[in-house]
C-alpha atoms as an extended CHARMM CRD file, in Angstrom:
* protein
*
       290  EXT
         1         1  UNK       CA              0.0000000000        0.0000000000        0.0000000000  PROA      1               0.0000000000
         2         2  UNK       CA              1.3910000000        3.4250000000       -0.8900000000  PROA      2               0.0000000000
         3         3  UNK       CA              2.4150000000        5.2410000000        2.2820000000  PROA      3               0.0000000000
         4         4  UNK       CA              3.1770000000        8.9020000000        2.9630000000  PROA      4               0.0000000000
         5         5  UNK       CA              6.3230000000        9.1410000000        0.7680000000  PROA      5               0.0000000000
         6         6  UNK       CA              4.6630000000        7.4910000000       -2.2270000000  PROA      6               0.0000000000
         7         7  UNK       CA              1.5900000000        9.7150000000       -1.9680000000  PROA      7               0.0000000000
         8         8  UNK       CA              3.8200000000       12.7760000000       -1.5790000000  PROA      8               0.0000000000
         9         9  UNK       CA              5.5860000000       11.8250000000       -4.8000000000  PROA      9               0.0000000000
        10        10  UNK       CA              2.2730000000       11.5930000000       -6.6450000000  PROA      10              0.0000000000
        11        11  UNK       CA              1.1400000000       14.9750000000       -5.3190000000  PROA      11              0.0000000000
        12        12  UNK       CA              4.3810000000       16.7430000000       -6.2100000000  PROA      12              0.0000000000
        13        13  UNK       CA              4.1250000000       15.3320000000       -9.7440000000  PROA      13              0.0000000000
        14        14  UNK       CA              0.4480000000       16.2520000000      -10.1100000000  PROA      14              0.0000000000
        15        15  UNK       CA              0.6660000000       19.8460000000       -8.8700000000  PROA      15              0.0000000000
        16        16  UNK       CA              2.5080000000       21.4790000000      -11.8050000000  PROA      16              0.0000000000
        17        17  UNK       CA              0.5330000000       19.4720000000      -14.3580000000  PROA      17              0.0000000000
        18        18  UNK       CA             -2.9810000000       19.8130000000      -12.9410000000  PROA      18              0.0000000000
        19        19  UNK       CA             -3.4120000000       22.9080000000      -10.7790000000  PROA      19              0.0000000000
        20        20  UNK       CA             -5.4450000000       25.5530000000      -12.5930000000  PROA      20              0.0000000000
        21        21  UNK       CA             -6.9220000000       23.1410000000      -15.1520000000  PROA      21              0.0000000000
        22        22  UNK       CA            -10.6330000000       22.5030000000      -15.6720000000  PROA      22              0.0000000000
        23        23  UNK       CA            -12.3930000000       19.1600000000      -15.9870000000  PROA      23              0.0000000000
        24        24  UNK       CA            -14.5440000000       19.0070000000      -19.1110000000  PROA      24              0.0000000000
        25        25  UNK       CA            -16.0590000000       15.5790000000      -18.5980000000  PROA      25              0.0000000000
        26        26  UNK       CA            -15.7970000000       12.5550000000      -16.2970000000  PROA      26              0.0000000000
        27        27  UNK       CA            -16.3500000000        8.9240000000      -17.2100000000  PROA      27              0.0000000000
        28        28  UNK       CA            -16.4030000000        6.0580000000      -14.7200000000  PROA      28              0.0000000000
        29        29  UNK       CA            -15.7520000000        2.4510000000      -15.6730000000  PROA      29              0.0000000000
        30        30  UNK       CA            -18.3810000000       -0.2130000000      -16.1730000000  PROA      30              0.0000000000
        31        31  UNK       CA            -16.9440000000       -1.9680000000      -13.1120000000  PROA      31              0.0000000000
        32        32  UNK       CA            -17.7260000000        1.0380000000      -10.9040000000  PROA      32              0.0000000000
        33        33  UNK       CA            -21.2060000000        1.2960000000      -12.3800000000  PROA      33              0.0000000000
        34        34  UNK       CA            -22.0630000000       -2.3970000000      -12.1430000000  PROA      34              0.0000000000
        35        35  UNK       CA            -20.8050000000       -2.5390000000       -8.5470000000  PROA      35              0.0000000000
        36        36  UNK       CA            -23.0860000000        0.3550000000       -7.6100000000  PROA      36              0.0000000000
        37        37  UNK       CA            -26.0070000000       -1.3010000000       -9.3920000000  PROA      37              0.0000000000
        38        38  UNK       CA            -25.3450000000       -4.4270000000       -7.3120000000  PROA      38              0.0000000000
        39        39  UNK       CA            -25.5580000000       -2.4070000000       -4.1090000000  PROA      39              0.0000000000
        40        40  UNK       CA            -21.8090000000       -2.0460000000       -3.5790000000  PROA      40              0.0000000000
        41        41  UNK       CA            -19.5350000000        0.9810000000       -3.7060000000  PROA      41              0.0000000000
        42        42  UNK       CA            -16.3790000000        0.3560000000       -5.7190000000  PROA      42              0.0000000000
        43        43  UNK       CA            -13.8030000000        3.1800000000       -5.6370000000  PROA      43              0.0000000000
        44        44  UNK       CA            -16.3620000000        6.0010000000       -5.8540000000  PROA      44              0.0000000000
        45        45  UNK       CA            -17.8090000000        6.5610000000       -2.3850000000  PROA      45              0.0000000000
        46        46  UNK       CA            -20.7790000000        8.5860000000       -1.1420000000  PROA      46              0.0000000000
        47        47  UNK       CA            -22.1410000000        9.2890000000       -4.6360000000  PROA      47              0.0000000000
        48        48  UNK       CA            -23.9880000000        7.5770000000       -7.4270000000  PROA      48              0.0000000000
        49        49  UNK       CA            -21.8380000000        7.2510000000      -10.5690000000  PROA      49              0.0000000000
        50        50  UNK       CA            -24.0540000000        9.6080000000      -12.5940000000  PROA      50              0.0000000000
        51        51  UNK       CA            -24.0860000000       12.1650000000       -9.7830000000  PROA      51              0.0000000000
        52        52  UNK       CA            -20.3020000000       11.9320000000       -9.4210000000  PROA      52              0.0000000000
        53        53  UNK       CA            -19.7100000000       12.4260000000      -13.1470000000  PROA      53              0.0000000000
        54        54  UNK       CA            -22.0850000000       15.3880000000      -13.3690000000  PROA      54              0.0000000000
        55        55  UNK       CA            -20.7910000000       17.0700000000      -10.2140000000  PROA      55              0.0000000000
        56        56  UNK       CA            -17.1430000000       17.0360000000      -11.3590000000  PROA      56              0.0000000000
        57        57  UNK       CA            -17.9330000000       18.4510000000      -14.8090000000  PROA      57              0.0000000000
        58        58  UNK       CA            -16.5820000000       21.9980000000      -15.2740000000  PROA      58              0.0000000000
        59        59  UNK       CA            -14.7660000000       21.9000000000      -11.9440000000  PROA      59              0.0000000000
        60        60  UNK       CA            -11.4280000000       23.7300000000      -11.8370000000  PROA      60              0.0000000000
        61        61  UNK       CA             -8.6330000000       22.1240000000       -9.8320000000  PROA      61              0.0000000000
        62        62  UNK       CA             -7.2910000000       25.0230000000       -7.7730000000  PROA      62              0.0000000000
        63        63  UNK       CA             -4.8930000000       23.1730000000       -5.4900000000  PROA      63              0.0000000000
        64        64  UNK       CA             -3.6000000000       19.6540000000       -4.8300000000  PROA      64              0.0000000000
        65        65  UNK       CA             -2.2000000000       18.6710000000       -1.4570000000  PROA      65              0.0000000000
        66        66  UNK       CA             -1.3440000000       15.5920000000        0.5830000000  PROA      66              0.0000000000
        67        67  UNK       CA             -2.6710000000       14.8430000000        4.0480000000  PROA      67              0.0000000000
        68        68  UNK       CA             -1.2310000000       11.6340000000        5.5170000000  PROA      68              0.0000000000
        69        69  UNK       CA             -1.9280000000        9.0070000000        2.8110000000  PROA      69              0.0000000000
        70        70  UNK       CA             -4.7160000000       11.0260000000        1.1790000000  PROA      70              0.0000000000
        71        71  UNK       CA             -4.6570000000       13.3120000000       -1.8570000000  PROA      71              0.0000000000
        72        72  UNK       CA             -6.9300000000       16.3690000000       -1.7330000000  PROA      72              0.0000000000
        73        73  UNK       CA             -7.9700000000       17.8870000000       -5.0670000000  PROA      73              0.0000000000
        74        74  UNK       CA             -9.4100000000       21.2950000000       -4.1340000000  PROA      74              0.0000000000
        75        75  UNK       CA            -12.0490000000       22.2910000000       -6.6640000000  PROA      75              0.0000000000
        76        76  UNK       CA            -13.9800000000       25.4010000000       -7.6610000000  PROA      76              0.0000000000
        77        77  UNK       CA            -17.1860000000       25.7900000000       -9.6650000000  PROA      77              0.0000000000
        78        78  UNK       CA            -19.4590000000       28.8360000000       -9.7880000000  PROA      78              0.0000000000
        79        79  UNK       CA            -17.4920000000       30.3870000000       -6.8870000000  PROA      79              0.0000000000
        80        80  UNK       CA            -18.2600000000       27.3910000000       -4.6440000000  PROA      80              0.0000000000
        81        81  UNK       CA            -15.4310000000       25.2330000000       -3.3030000000  PROA      81              0.0000000000
        82        82  UNK       CA            -15.3780000000       21.4400000000       -3.1270000000  PROA      82              0.0000000000
        83        83  UNK       CA            -12.7840000000       18.7170000000       -2.5790000000  PROA      83              0.0000000000
        84        84  UNK       CA            -12.1640000000       15.3750000000       -4.2610000000  PROA      84              0.0000000000
        85        85  UNK       CA            -10.4090000000       13.0740000000       -1.7940000000  PROA      85              0.0000000000
        86        86  UNK       CA             -8.3130000000       10.2250000000       -3.1980000000  PROA      86              0.0000000000
        87        87  UNK       CA             -6.8860000000        7.2660000000       -1.3100000000  PROA      87              0.0000000000
        88        88  UNK       CA             -4.7530000000        4.9460000000       -3.4300000000  PROA      88              0.0000000000
        89        89  UNK       CA             -5.5790000000        1.8060000000       -1.4760000000  PROA      89              0.0000000000
        90        90  UNK       CA             -3.2470000000       -1.0530000000       -2.4410000000  PROA      90              0.0000000000
        91        91  UNK       CA             -2.7440000000       -0.4290000000       -6.1610000000  PROA      91              0.0000000000
        92        92  UNK       CA             -4.2340000000        2.9410000000       -7.0990000000  PROA      92              0.0000000000
        93        93  UNK       CA             -2.3350000000        5.1920000000       -9.5270000000  PROA      93              0.0000000000
        94        94  UNK       CA             -2.8930000000        8.5500000000      -11.2290000000  PROA      94              0.0000000000
        95        95  UNK       CA             -1.7250000000        9.3120000000      -14.7660000000  PROA      95              0.0000000000
        96        96  UNK       CA             -1.6490000000       12.5800000000      -16.7370000000  PROA      96              0.0000000000
        97        97  UNK       CA             -1.6020000000       11.7180000000      -20.4470000000  PROA      97              0.0000000000
        98        98  UNK       CA             -2.6000000000       13.0510000000      -23.8440000000  PROA      98              0.0000000000
        99        99  UNK       CA             -4.5650000000        9.8490000000      -24.4650000000  PROA      99              0.0000000000
       100       100  UNK       CA             -5.3800000000        6.7910000000      -22.3070000000  PROA      100             0.0000000000
       101       101  UNK       CA             -3.3380000000        4.6470000000      -24.6830000000  PROA      101             0.0000000000
       102       102  UNK       CA             -0.1800000000        6.3950000000      -23.4400000000  PROA      102             0.0000000000
       103       103  UNK       CA             -0.3280000000        4.4360000000      -20.1770000000  PROA      103             0.0000000000
       104       104  UNK       CA              2.4390000000        1.9600000000      -20.8520000000  PROA      104             0.0000000000
       105       105  UNK       CA              1.8010000000       -0.9240000000      -18.4590000000  PROA      105             0.0000000000
       106       106  UNK       CA             -1.0340000000       -3.2160000000      -19.5600000000  PROA      106             0.0000000000
       107       107  UNK       CA             -2.1750000000       -3.9040000000      -15.9920000000  PROA      107             0.0000000000
       108       108  UNK       CA             -2.8810000000       -0.2020000000      -15.4070000000  PROA      108             0.0000000000
       109       109  UNK       CA             -4.3390000000        0.2530000000      -18.8880000000  PROA      109             0.0000000000
       110       110  UNK       CA             -6.7500000000       -2.6100000000      -18.2020000000  PROA      110             0.0000000000
       111       111  UNK       CA             -7.9730000000       -1.2330000000      -14.8870000000  PROA      111             0.0000000000
       112       112  UNK       CA             -8.8270000000        2.4030000000      -15.6520000000  PROA      112             0.0000000000
       113       113  UNK       CA            -11.8030000000        3.3200000000      -13.4720000000  PROA      113             0.0000000000
       114       114  UNK       CA            -12.0860000000        7.1250000000      -13.6640000000  PROA      114             0.0000000000
       115       115  UNK       CA            -11.2270000000        9.2210000000      -16.7120000000  PROA      115             0.0000000000
       116       116  UNK       CA            -11.2000000000       13.0090000000      -16.3730000000  PROA      116             0.0000000000
       117       117  UNK       CA            -11.1230000000       14.7080000000      -19.7590000000  PROA      117             0.0000000000
       118       118  UNK       CA             -9.5620000000       18.1590000000      -19.4370000000  PROA      118             0.0000000000
       119       119  UNK       CA            -10.9200000000       21.3180000000      -21.0500000000  PROA      119             0.0000000000
       120       120  UNK       CA             -7.5520000000       22.2530000000      -22.5580000000  PROA      120             0.0000000000
       121       121  UNK       CA             -6.8470000000       18.7570000000      -23.8570000000  PROA      121             0.0000000000
       122       122  UNK       CA             -5.4550000000       15.5960000000      -22.3360000000  PROA      122             0.0000000000
       123       123  UNK       CA             -6.6500000000       13.3770000000      -19.5120000000  PROA      123             0.0000000000
       124       124  UNK       CA             -6.2610000000       12.8020000000      -15.7950000000  PROA      124             0.0000000000
       125       125  UNK       CA             -6.7950000000        9.0790000000      -15.2330000000  PROA      125             0.0000000000
       126       126  UNK       CA             -7.2320000000        6.9800000000      -12.1190000000  PROA      126             0.0000000000
       127       127  UNK       CA             -6.3330000000        3.2870000000      -12.4650000000  PROA      127             0.0000000000
       128       128  UNK       CA             -6.6740000000        0.7120000000       -9.6960000000  PROA      128             0.0000000000
       129       129  UNK       CA             -5.8240000000       -2.9440000000      -10.2320000000  PROA      129             0.0000000000
       130       130  UNK       CA             -7.3090000000       -4.3390000000       -7.0150000000  PROA      130             0.0000000000
       131       131  UNK       CA             -9.9360000000       -1.5990000000       -6.6040000000  PROA      131             0.0000000000
       132       132  UNK       CA             -9.2860000000       -0.9040000000       -2.9120000000  PROA      132             0.0000000000
       133       133  UNK       CA             -8.7600000000        2.8120000000       -3.5320000000  PROA      133             0.0000000000
       134       134  UNK       CA            -11.3250000000        5.5240000000       -2.8690000000  PROA      134             0.0000000000
       135       135  UNK       CA            -12.6180000000        8.6860000000       -4.5400000000  PROA      135             0.0000000000
       136       136  UNK       CA            -14.8620000000       10.8880000000       -2.4040000000  PROA      136             0.0000000000
       137       137  UNK       CA            -16.4680000000       14.0880000000       -3.6730000000  PROA      137             0.0000000000
       138       138  UNK       CA            -17.1240000000       16.3480000000       -0.6830000000  PROA      138             0.0000000000
       139       139  UNK       CA            -18.2600000000       19.8830000000       -0.0050000000  PROA      139             0.0000000000
       140       140  UNK       CA            -15.9180000000       20.0250000000        2.9920000000  PROA      140             0.0000000000
       141       141  UNK       CA            -13.4180000000       17.6630000000        4.5900000000  PROA      141             0.0000000000
       142       142  UNK       CA            -15.6210000000       17.5300000000        7.6850000000  PROA      142             0.0000000000
       143       143  UNK       CA            -18.2520000000       15.5960000000        5.7220000000  PROA      143             0.0000000000
       144       144  UNK       CA            -16.0720000000       12.4870000000        6.1090000000  PROA      144             0.0000000000
       145       145  UNK       CA            -15.2940000000       12.3070000000        9.8220000000  PROA      145             0.0000000000
       146       146  UNK       CA            -12.2130000000        9.9870000000        9.6270000000  PROA      146             0.0000000000
       147       147  UNK       CA            -10.3750000000       12.7870000000        7.8180000000  PROA      147             0.0000000000
       148       148  UNK       CA            -10.7760000000       15.0500000000       10.8390000000  PROA      148             0.0000000000
       149       149  UNK       CA             -9.1200000000       12.5120000000       13.1710000000  PROA      149             0.0000000000
       150       150  UNK       CA             -5.8090000000       12.1280000000       11.3410000000  PROA      150             0.0000000000
       151       151  UNK       CA             -2.7110000000       12.7880000000       13.4560000000  PROA      151             0.0000000000
       152       152  UNK       CA             -0.5540000000       15.8420000000       12.6640000000  PROA      152             0.0000000000
       153       153  UNK       CA              1.9380000000       15.4940000000        9.8480000000  PROA      153             0.0000000000
       154       154  UNK       CA              5.0570000000       13.8590000000       11.3810000000  PROA      154             0.0000000000
       155       155  UNK       CA              7.2400000000       16.7400000000       10.1480000000  PROA      155             0.0000000000
       156       156  UNK       CA              5.2340000000       19.3890000000       12.0060000000  PROA      156             0.0000000000
       157       157  UNK       CA              6.1330000000       20.9240000000       15.3560000000  PROA      157             0.0000000000
       158       158  UNK       CA              4.1450000000       19.2080000000       18.0510000000  PROA      158             0.0000000000
       159       159  UNK       CA              3.7760000000       15.9200000000       16.1830000000  PROA      159             0.0000000000
       160       160  UNK       CA              5.9870000000       14.0520000000       18.6480000000  PROA      160             0.0000000000
       161       161  UNK       CA              4.1470000000       15.4880000000       21.6640000000  PROA      161             0.0000000000
       162       162  UNK       CA              0.8850000000       14.3730000000       20.0450000000  PROA      162             0.0000000000
       163       163  UNK       CA              2.2880000000       10.8600000000       19.4730000000  PROA      163             0.0000000000
       164       164  UNK       CA              3.5670000000       10.6270000000       23.0500000000  PROA      164             0.0000000000
       165       165  UNK       CA              0.2090000000       11.7160000000       24.5010000000  PROA      165             0.0000000000
       166       166  UNK       CA             -1.6600000000        9.2130000000       22.3280000000  PROA      166             0.0000000000
       167       167  UNK       CA              0.7030000000        6.3830000000       23.3000000000  PROA      167             0.0000000000
       168       168  UNK       CA             -0.2050000000        6.8890000000       26.9540000000  PROA      168             0.0000000000
       169       169  UNK       CA             -3.9470000000        6.4740000000       26.4110000000  PROA      169             0.0000000000
       170       170  UNK       CA             -5.4420000000        3.2470000000       27.8330000000  PROA      170             0.0000000000
       171       171  UNK       CA             -6.7480000000        2.2270000000       24.3760000000  PROA      171             0.0000000000
       172       172  UNK       CA             -3.1730000000        2.0260000000       23.0540000000  PROA      172             0.0000000000
       173       173  UNK       CA             -1.1250000000        1.1110000000       26.1500000000  PROA      173             0.0000000000
       174       174  UNK       CA             -1.3140000000       -2.6590000000       25.7310000000  PROA      174             0.0000000000
       175       175  UNK       CA             -1.1520000000       -2.7390000000       21.9560000000  PROA      175             0.0000000000
       176       176  UNK       CA              1.9260000000       -3.8060000000       20.0130000000  PROA      176             0.0000000000
       177       177  UNK       CA              4.1630000000       -0.8680000000       19.1900000000  PROA      177             0.0000000000
       178       178  UNK       CA              3.9980000000       -1.7660000000       15.4740000000  PROA      178             0.0000000000
       179       179  UNK       CA              0.2100000000       -1.5370000000       15.4880000000  PROA      179             0.0000000000
       180       180  UNK       CA              0.2950000000        1.7990000000       17.3190000000  PROA      180             0.0000000000
       181       181  UNK       CA              2.7280000000        3.5460000000       14.9840000000  PROA      181             0.0000000000
       182       182  UNK       CA              0.7390000000        2.3360000000       11.9410000000  PROA      182             0.0000000000
       183       183  UNK       CA             -2.4280000000        3.9230000000       13.3510000000  PROA      183             0.0000000000
       184       184  UNK       CA             -3.0990000000        7.1160000000       11.3920000000  PROA      184             0.0000000000
       185       185  UNK       CA             -4.6700000000        8.7200000000       14.4480000000  PROA      185             0.0000000000
       186       186  UNK       CA             -1.3530000000        8.3310000000       16.2940000000  PROA      186             0.0000000000
       187       187  UNK       CA              1.2510000000        8.9690000000       13.5800000000  PROA      187             0.0000000000
       188       188  UNK       CA              0.2240000000       10.2800000000       10.2080000000  PROA      188             0.0000000000
       189       189  UNK       CA              1.2130000000        8.3050000000        7.1130000000  PROA      189             0.0000000000
       190       190  UNK       CA              3.4180000000        5.5580000000        8.5850000000  PROA      190             0.0000000000
       191       191  UNK       CA              2.4600000000        2.1510000000        7.1930000000  PROA      191             0.0000000000
       192       192  UNK       CA              3.8810000000       -1.3430000000        7.2060000000  PROA      192             0.0000000000
       193       193  UNK       CA              7.0540000000       -0.6840000000        5.2110000000  PROA      193             0.0000000000
       194       194  UNK       CA              8.3740000000        2.2790000000        7.1800000000  PROA      194             0.0000000000
       195       195  UNK       CA              7.1700000000        1.0000000000       10.5490000000  PROA      195             0.0000000000
       196       196  UNK       CA              9.1680000000       -2.1870000000        9.8840000000  PROA      196             0.0000000000
       197       197  UNK       CA             12.2580000000       -0.1750000000        8.9720000000  PROA      197             0.0000000000
       198       198  UNK       CA             12.0590000000        2.2060000000       11.9340000000  PROA      198             0.0000000000
       199       199  UNK       CA             11.5850000000       -0.5970000000       14.4650000000  PROA      199             0.0000000000
       200       200  UNK       CA             14.5490000000       -2.5010000000       13.0480000000  PROA      200             0.0000000000
       201       201  UNK       CA             16.7490000000        0.6030000000       13.1120000000  PROA      201             0.0000000000
       202       202  UNK       CA             15.8680000000        1.1400000000       16.7920000000  PROA      202             0.0000000000
       203       203  UNK       CA             16.1830000000       -2.6030000000       17.6280000000  PROA      203             0.0000000000
       204       204  UNK       CA             12.6030000000       -2.7500000000       18.9490000000  PROA      204             0.0000000000
       205       205  UNK       CA             10.5760000000       -5.9330000000       18.5330000000  PROA      205             0.0000000000
       206       206  UNK       CA              7.3160000000       -5.0850000000       16.6960000000  PROA      206             0.0000000000
       207       207  UNK       CA              5.1730000000       -7.0340000000       19.1850000000  PROA      207             0.0000000000
       208       208  UNK       CA              6.4190000000       -5.1730000000       22.2700000000  PROA      208             0.0000000000
       209       209  UNK       CA              3.6330000000       -3.3120000000       24.0240000000  PROA      209             0.0000000000
       210       210  UNK       CA              3.8890000000        0.4380000000       23.6230000000  PROA      210             0.0000000000
       211       211  UNK       CA              3.5960000000        0.8640000000       27.4040000000  PROA      211             0.0000000000
       212       212  UNK       CA              6.8770000000       -1.0590000000       27.8310000000  PROA      212             0.0000000000
       213       213  UNK       CA              8.8600000000        1.6250000000       26.0120000000  PROA      213             0.0000000000
       214       214  UNK       CA             10.4220000000        4.4880000000       27.9300000000  PROA      214             0.0000000000
       215       215  UNK       CA              9.8070000000        8.0320000000       26.7400000000  PROA      215             0.0000000000
       216       216  UNK       CA             13.3450000000        8.2100000000       25.3790000000  PROA      216             0.0000000000
       217       217  UNK       CA             12.7400000000        5.0990000000       23.2710000000  PROA      217             0.0000000000
       218       218  UNK       CA              9.4900000000        6.5230000000       21.9690000000  PROA      218             0.0000000000
       219       219  UNK       CA             11.1880000000        9.7480000000       20.9920000000  PROA      219             0.0000000000
       220       220  UNK       CA             14.0360000000        7.9300000000       19.2440000000  PROA      220             0.0000000000
       221       221  UNK       CA             11.5160000000        5.7400000000       17.3890000000  PROA      221             0.0000000000
       222       222  UNK       CA              9.4390000000        8.7230000000       16.3120000000  PROA      222             0.0000000000
       223       223  UNK       CA             12.5240000000       10.5730000000       15.0990000000  PROA      223             0.0000000000
       224       224  UNK       CA             13.6110000000        7.4580000000       13.2010000000  PROA      224             0.0000000000
       225       225  UNK       CA             10.2440000000        7.3330000000       11.4520000000  PROA      225             0.0000000000
       226       226  UNK       CA             10.6120000000       10.9660000000       10.3890000000  PROA      226             0.0000000000
       227       227  UNK       CA             14.1300000000       10.3380000000        9.0410000000  PROA      227             0.0000000000
       228       228  UNK       CA             13.0200000000        7.2700000000        7.0680000000  PROA      228             0.0000000000
       229       229  UNK       CA              9.9690000000        9.0420000000        5.6490000000  PROA      229             0.0000000000
       230       230  UNK       CA             12.1510000000       11.9550000000        4.4930000000  PROA      230             0.0000000000
       231       231  UNK       CA             14.6620000000        9.5730000000        2.9200000000  PROA      231             0.0000000000
       232       232  UNK       CA             11.8880000000        7.7830000000        1.0690000000  PROA      232             0.0000000000
       233       233  UNK       CA             10.4270000000       11.0380000000       -0.2420000000  PROA      233             0.0000000000
       234       234  UNK       CA             13.8520000000       11.9400000000       -1.6230000000  PROA      234             0.0000000000
       235       235  UNK       CA             14.1340000000        8.4750000000       -3.2130000000  PROA      235             0.0000000000
       236       236  UNK       CA             10.7270000000        8.6990000000       -4.8850000000  PROA      236             0.0000000000
       237       237  UNK       CA              9.0840000000        6.2050000000       -2.5450000000  PROA      237             0.0000000000
       238       238  UNK       CA              9.1940000000        2.4150000000       -2.5320000000  PROA      238             0.0000000000
       239       239  UNK       CA              7.9190000000        0.3330000000       -5.4410000000  PROA      239             0.0000000000
       240       240  UNK       CA              7.2820000000       -3.0960000000       -3.9660000000  PROA      240             0.0000000000
       241       241  UNK       CA              4.7720000000       -4.2060000000       -6.6030000000  PROA      241             0.0000000000
       242       242  UNK       CA              2.3340000000       -1.7540000000       -8.1830000000  PROA      242             0.0000000000
       243       243  UNK       CA              3.2040000000        1.7480000000       -6.9680000000  PROA      243             0.0000000000
       244       244  UNK       CA              3.8330000000        4.2290000000       -9.8000000000  PROA      244             0.0000000000
       245       245  UNK       CA              3.9930000000        8.0200000000       -9.9610000000  PROA      245             0.0000000000
       246       246  UNK       CA              1.9900000000        9.8860000000      -12.6030000000  PROA      246             0.0000000000
       247       247  UNK       CA              4.6440000000        9.2480000000      -15.2430000000  PROA      247             0.0000000000
       248       248  UNK       CA              4.4630000000        5.4960000000      -14.6600000000  PROA      248             0.0000000000
       249       249  UNK       CA              7.8860000000        5.5430000000      -12.9800000000  PROA      249             0.0000000000
       250       250  UNK       CA              8.8530000000        3.3960000000      -10.0030000000  PROA      250             0.0000000000
       251       251  UNK       CA             10.4830000000        4.6410000000       -6.8120000000  PROA      251             0.0000000000
       252       252  UNK       CA             13.9460000000        3.6950000000       -5.5210000000  PROA      252             0.0000000000
       253       253  UNK       CA             13.5500000000        3.4480000000       -1.7390000000  PROA      253             0.0000000000
       254       254  UNK       CA             12.9970000000       -0.3240000000       -1.9470000000  PROA      254             0.0000000000
       255       255  UNK       CA             16.6980000000       -0.6360000000       -2.7590000000  PROA      255             0.0000000000
       256       256  UNK       CA             17.5800000000        0.9210000000        0.6100000000  PROA      256             0.0000000000
       257       257  UNK       CA             15.2380000000       -1.1020000000        2.8280000000  PROA      257             0.0000000000
       258       258  UNK       CA             17.0370000000       -3.0330000000        5.5500000000  PROA      258             0.0000000000
       259       259  UNK       CA             14.3430000000       -5.3230000000        6.9840000000  PROA      259             0.0000000000
       260       260  UNK       CA             11.0720000000       -5.1560000000        5.0460000000  PROA      260             0.0000000000
       261       261  UNK       CA             10.7700000000       -8.2690000000        2.8870000000  PROA      261             0.0000000000
       262       262  UNK       CA             14.1850000000       -9.6170000000        3.9300000000  PROA      262             0.0000000000
       263       263  UNK       CA             14.9690000000      -13.2830000000        4.6020000000  PROA      263             0.0000000000
       264       264  UNK       CA             18.1740000000      -12.6290000000        6.5380000000  PROA      264             0.0000000000
       265       265  UNK       CA             19.0550000000       -9.8760000000        8.9760000000  PROA      265             0.0000000000
       266       266  UNK       CA             21.6460000000       -7.5540000000        7.3640000000  PROA      266             0.0000000000
       267       267  UNK       CA             23.2240000000       -6.9630000000       10.7900000000  PROA      267             0.0000000000
       268       268  UNK       CA             23.6430000000      -10.4370000000       12.2990000000  PROA      268             0.0000000000
       269       269  UNK       CA             22.7520000000      -12.7910000000        9.4390000000  PROA      269             0.0000000000
       270       270  UNK       CA             20.0350000000      -14.6140000000       11.3860000000  PROA      270             0.0000000000
       271       271  UNK       CA             16.9240000000      -15.7660000000        9.5200000000  PROA      271             0.0000000000
       272       272  UNK       CA             14.2050000000      -13.1680000000        9.9620000000  PROA      272             0.0000000000
       273       273  UNK       CA             10.9270000000      -13.9250000000       11.6890000000  PROA      273             0.0000000000
       274       274  UNK       CA              7.3730000000      -13.1130000000       10.6480000000  PROA      274             0.0000000000
       275       275  UNK       CA              4.1800000000      -12.5040000000       12.5570000000  PROA      275             0.0000000000
       276       276  UNK       CA              0.8710000000      -10.7910000000       11.9260000000  PROA      276             0.0000000000
       277       277  UNK       CA              0.3570000000       -7.5110000000       13.7880000000  PROA      277             0.0000000000
       278       278  UNK       CA             -2.5690000000       -5.2250000000       13.1250000000  PROA      278             0.0000000000
       279       279  UNK       CA             -3.5670000000       -7.3700000000       10.1760000000  PROA      279             0.0000000000
       280       280  UNK       CA             -0.2210000000       -6.8950000000        8.4280000000  PROA      280             0.0000000000
       281       281  UNK       CA              2.7650000000       -9.2160000000        8.0850000000  PROA      281             0.0000000000
       282       282  UNK       CA              5.6060000000       -7.9930000000       10.2790000000  PROA      282             0.0000000000
       283       283  UNK       CA              9.1680000000       -8.9860000000        9.4430000000  PROA      283             0.0000000000
       284       284  UNK       CA             11.7860000000       -8.6510000000       12.1940000000  PROA      284             0.0000000000
       285       285  UNK       CA             15.1130000000       -9.9570000000       13.4350000000  PROA      285             0.0000000000
       286       286  UNK       CA             14.5520000000      -12.2700000000       16.4080000000  PROA      286             0.0000000000
       287       287  UNK       CA             18.0880000000      -11.6030000000       17.6240000000  PROA      287             0.0000000000
       288       288  UNK       CA             18.5710000000       -7.8590000000       17.1070000000  PROA      288             0.0000000000
       289       289  UNK       CA             15.0810000000       -6.6780000000       17.9820000000  PROA      289             0.0000000000
       290       290  UNK       CA             13.9550000000       -7.0310000000       21.5710000000  PROA      290             0.0000000000
């Protein structure tokens, strides 16, 4: 699943290409439509396909920003503001092309689910192979309450104090540290890949309860997460399987990962262990991490 660095890469690529442009027409895929007809919501949330397509027509994209793992497309139509919220899920990807046929990889070409034709020519396209991503058309962010509960950006002043206060709450105290730092209401944008890396760098076993860590350990872990997130942003994110930026390019951070997906510990050479924490597979060194 794309995490904060991967989403940041998409946003930074989208901004110069899309801000200030107007959407002429929107077309959703037959898969989205048939899912809605069957009583399910696939990708497009909180709106009927026809309503979604009509609402986005003639909208101008005024600003694009990232919040945690979400992309906010700020929109304007008839002097009224709106926001299209995008979550990439496991395999979501945005492309800016002159024609849909320019998307090089067949797997993304096959799974185009939202096509935004632009007034000045070209297309903004959302493709999602596994269809776990989300598109929400909102009047305000507050209309979708989970967006109001996201932790501060980890790079902001006060983010560590927020994390420390959350870690002391009874609801988190007995949870595994890995599960806590992947919770977007505790730390914003840290998922399985970077949680695995930060815990390995700090020699902390992912299953240790957060209440067992001293404040100094929590601070060192939080600072490690920030460092790793910054490094990944600079490297263009991690492409483990299906992450791509808007040009169809892969990231490079996967080449720097020390523990995620490894069979042997790079420090001691011991065979790595695996366990499920918070619904995700956690890889760790049984000797180095305690």
